Each structure stands twice: as C-alpha cells, then as structure tokens.
Residue frames as qw, qx, qy, qz and C-alpha x, y, z in Angstrom:
[[0.936, 0.087, -0.308, -0.144, -17.77, -34.45, -7.74],
 [0.076, 0.587, -0.739, 0.320, -15.50, -36.69, -5.61],
 [0.860, -0.202, -0.444, -0.150, -15.49, -39.72, -3.39],
 [0.592, -0.710, 0.346, -0.164, -14.56, -40.79, 0.21],
 [0.518, 0.569, -0.618, 0.160, -11.03, -42.24, 0.44],
 [0.414, -0.081, -0.786, 0.452, -11.21, -43.00, 4.10],
 [0.283, -0.750, -0.590, 0.090, -13.43, -41.87, 6.97],
 [0.267, -0.828, -0.117, 0.478, -13.32, -38.11, 6.94],
 [0.201, -0.470, 0.508, 0.693, -11.19, -37.74, 3.85],
 [0.666, 0.628, 0.352, -0.196, -12.44, -36.98, 0.39],
 [0.385, -0.193, 0.521, 0.737, -10.67, -36.96, -3.04],
 [0.390, 0.808, 0.345, -0.275, -11.93, -34.45, -5.59],
 [0.635, 0.609, 0.183, 0.439, -10.79, -32.66, -8.70],
 [0.440, -0.269, -0.098, 0.851, -8.04, -29.99, -8.09],
 [0.053, 0.312, 0.385, 0.867, -9.75, -27.67, -10.48],
 [0.397, -0.686, -0.584, -0.176, -12.79, -27.67, -8.21],
 [0.556, -0.762, -0.190, 0.273, -10.85, -26.21, -5.22],
 [0.646, 0.272, 0.041, 0.712, -7.93, -24.53, -7.25],
 [0.013, 0.765, 0.048, 0.642, -8.95, -20.90, -6.40],
 [0.640, -0.733, -0.004, -0.232, -9.21, -21.47, -2.74],
 [0.904, -0.162, 0.060, 0.390, -6.03, -23.51, -2.71],
 [0.528, 0.494, 0.017, 0.690, -4.15, -20.70, -4.47],
 [0.174, -0.808, 0.037, -0.562, -5.29, -18.02, -2.25],
 [0.811, -0.583, 0.049, 0.000, -4.53, -20.08, 0.92],
 [0.860, 0.073, 0.037, 0.503, -1.09, -20.96, -0.61],
 [0.336, 0.629, -0.016, 0.701, -0.29, -17.33, -1.29],
 [0.444, -0.810, 0.042, -0.381, -1.23, -16.26, 2.10],
 [0.890, -0.401, 0.090, 0.198, 1.00, -18.87, 3.64],
 [0.714, 0.336, 0.052, 0.612, 3.79, -17.66, 1.42],
 [0.055, -0.820, 0.035, -0.569, 3.28, -14.07, 2.53],
 [0.709, -0.684, 0.084, -0.148, 3.51, -15.20, 6.32],
 [0.908, -0.122, 0.075, 0.394, 6.57, -17.29, 5.63],
 [0.503, 0.551, -0.013, 0.666, 8.38, -14.37, 3.79],
 [0.295, -0.836, 0.054, -0.459, 7.48, -12.02, 6.75],
 [0.852, -0.504, 0.120, 0.073, 8.87, -14.51, 9.23],
 [0.834, 0.162, 0.080, 0.521, 12.14, -14.76, 7.06],
 [0.219, 0.742, 0.033, 0.633, 12.46, -11.08, 6.81],
 [0.516, -0.784, 0.092, -0.332, 12.08, -10.62, 10.42],
 [0.924, -0.256, 0.071, 0.273, 14.53, -13.43, 11.19],
 [0.649, 0.388, 0.063, 0.652, 17.06, -11.50, 8.95],
 [0.003, -0.804, -0.008, -0.595, 16.33, -8.07, 10.31],
 [0.714, -0.700, 0.003, 0.019, 17.12, -9.15, 13.95],
 [0.807, 0.010, 0.025, 0.590, 20.74, -9.42, 12.78],
 [0.279, 0.398, 0.080, 0.870, 20.69, -5.54, 12.08],
 [0.305, -0.553, 0.001, -0.775, 17.95, -4.18, 14.48],
 [0.281, -0.204, 0.713, -0.609, 16.88, -4.68, 18.10],
 [0.086, -0.187, -0.969, -0.136, 14.69, -7.82, 18.34],
 [0.091, 0.537, 0.612, -0.573, 11.93, -5.80, 20.19],
 [0.238, 0.511, -0.198, -0.802, 11.70, -3.42, 17.27],
 [0.229, 0.150, -0.800, -0.534, 11.39, -6.24, 14.70],
 [0.006, -0.278, -0.937, 0.212, 8.98, -8.13, 16.74],
 [0.193, 0.594, 0.410, -0.664, 6.66, -5.15, 17.15],
 [0.253, 0.444, -0.414, -0.753, 7.11, -4.23, 13.33],
 [0.173, -0.016, -0.933, -0.315, 6.22, -7.85, 12.25],
 [0.045, 0.466, 0.810, -0.353, 3.28, -7.90, 14.63],
 [0.225, 0.579, 0.105, -0.777, 2.07, -4.59, 13.22],
 [0.268, 0.323, -0.661, -0.622, 2.52, -5.71, 9.57],
 [0.090, -0.166, -0.981, -0.041, 0.59, -9.05, 10.25],
 [0.119, 0.501, 0.682, -0.520, -2.13, -7.18, 11.87],
 [0.276, 0.529, -0.172, -0.784, -2.45, -4.72, 8.98],
 [0.323, 0.241, -0.757, -0.515, -2.55, -7.66, 6.48],
 [0.276, 0.101, 0.904, -0.311, -4.75, -9.95, 8.69],
 [0.591, 0.449, 0.228, -0.630, -7.89, -8.93, 6.66],
 [0.622, 0.550, -0.428, -0.357, -6.29, -10.38, 3.51],
 [0.235, 0.359, -0.901, 0.068, -4.47, -13.26, 5.07],
 [0.184, -0.020, 0.861, -0.473, -7.25, -14.55, 7.29],
 [0.601, 0.421, 0.309, -0.605, -10.51, -13.94, 5.32],
 [0.002, 0.321, -0.838, -0.441, -9.79, -16.75, 2.91],
 [0.732, 0.034, -0.329, -0.595, -12.42, -18.72, 0.87],
 [0.435, -0.273, 0.825, -0.236, -13.33, -21.98, 2.55],
 [0.385, 0.111, -0.821, -0.407, -14.24, -25.24, 0.89],
 [0.584, -0.043, 0.549, -0.597, -17.60, -26.94, 1.57],
 [0.216, 0.045, -0.915, -0.338, -18.89, -30.32, 0.37],
 [0.730, -0.047, 0.156, -0.664, -22.21, -31.97, 0.27],
 [0.152, -0.185, 0.968, 0.076, -21.95, -35.79, 0.79],
 [0.171, 0.336, 0.907, 0.187, -24.25, -37.72, -1.54],
 [0.107, -0.619, -0.490, -0.604, -27.75, -36.02, -1.55],
 [0.341, -0.529, -0.527, 0.571, -27.52, -34.51, 1.88],
 [0.069, 0.899, 0.320, 0.291, -28.86, -31.05, 2.28],
 [0.452, -0.868, 0.099, 0.178, -26.14, -29.95, 4.68],
 [0.583, 0.693, -0.320, 0.279, -22.85, -28.73, 3.54],
 [0.791, -0.553, -0.009, 0.263, -19.75, -29.60, 5.66],
 [0.108, 0.934, -0.333, -0.075, -16.70, -27.50, 5.86],
 [0.949, 0.082, -0.004, 0.304, -13.42, -29.14, 4.65],
 [0.238, -0.836, 0.383, 0.312, -9.62, -28.39, 4.95],
 [0.763, 0.575, -0.294, -0.021, -7.43, -28.96, 1.97],
 [0.834, -0.437, 0.301, 0.150, -4.89, -31.57, 2.97],
 [0.463, -0.282, 0.618, 0.569, -2.92, -32.20, -0.15],
 [0.559, 0.724, 0.038, -0.403, -3.02, -31.34, -3.88],
 [0.545, -0.157, 0.651, 0.504, -1.61, -32.84, -6.99],
 [0.389, 0.663, 0.012, -0.640, -2.40, -30.31, -9.83],
 [0.182, 0.422, -0.727, -0.510, -0.80, -32.34, -12.56],
 [0.041, -0.174, -0.983, -0.043, -3.19, -35.22, -11.83],
 [0.369, -0.364, -0.272, -0.811, -6.05, -32.92, -11.15],
 [0.653, -0.403, -0.639, 0.040, -6.53, -34.37, -7.64],
 [0.121, -0.553, 0.353, -0.745, -7.21, -32.91, -4.26],
 [0.505, -0.304, -0.784, 0.198, -7.58, -34.48, -0.73],
 [0.310, -0.554, 0.040, -0.771, -9.88, -32.81, 1.62],
 [0.274, -0.129, -0.847, 0.437, -10.60, -33.54, 5.31],
 [0.361, -0.695, -0.431, -0.449, -14.02, -32.89, 6.74],
 [0.081, 0.362, -0.483, 0.794, -13.75, -30.55, 9.58],
 [0.226, -0.431, -0.821, 0.299, -15.52, -31.42, 12.90],
 [0.152, -0.575, -0.224, -0.772, -18.52, -29.17, 13.32]]
C-alpha cells in the first residue's frame, strides 16, 4: 500500500521495503569501509598495490554487493509492476519514499 506524492514518487510503509533497504544499506557500508581502508593503506603501502587489492576484493564480493533485492510496485490495479529505487526512509515513522525507475 502507498500513494503518489508527486509524479514518479511514491510514499509507502517502511516495513514493506525494510529488508531490501537493509541489504542495500549494508552493501553501501561495506563499500564505504573498503574505500576507507584503502585510503588508510595508501599511507603504508604503494598505491598500485592498494588499488589492485581493493579491486580484487570488490570483484570477489560483487556477487554479494550487486545482486541485491529490488523493489517493484503496481500502481492501482495495473497488471504491470514497475521497478523503483529507494530514495529515503524514516523507520521511526514507518515511511519510505520510492522513485519509479524509467523502463
């Protein structure tokens, strides 16, 4: 359940998309941690070595970081589902804003 807040944007309950959001957020945190670790490592190790190691690690983790659940919505009684991107969430209010992706 949800409603259109402006053209292309929907508001729904956070609990509806919570699992997809949590997985996406965790993947973003892992990528950020790898970036920070690589940035710190360049102070001790050659940049080429750090870059190659970072690239190799991201490549090994890519199945986990890239194959994330997607959010689909069906507007009114349409039979076609549309892919959405999570724009923002407010878990305390049980709200989530989604943007319908262009197909």
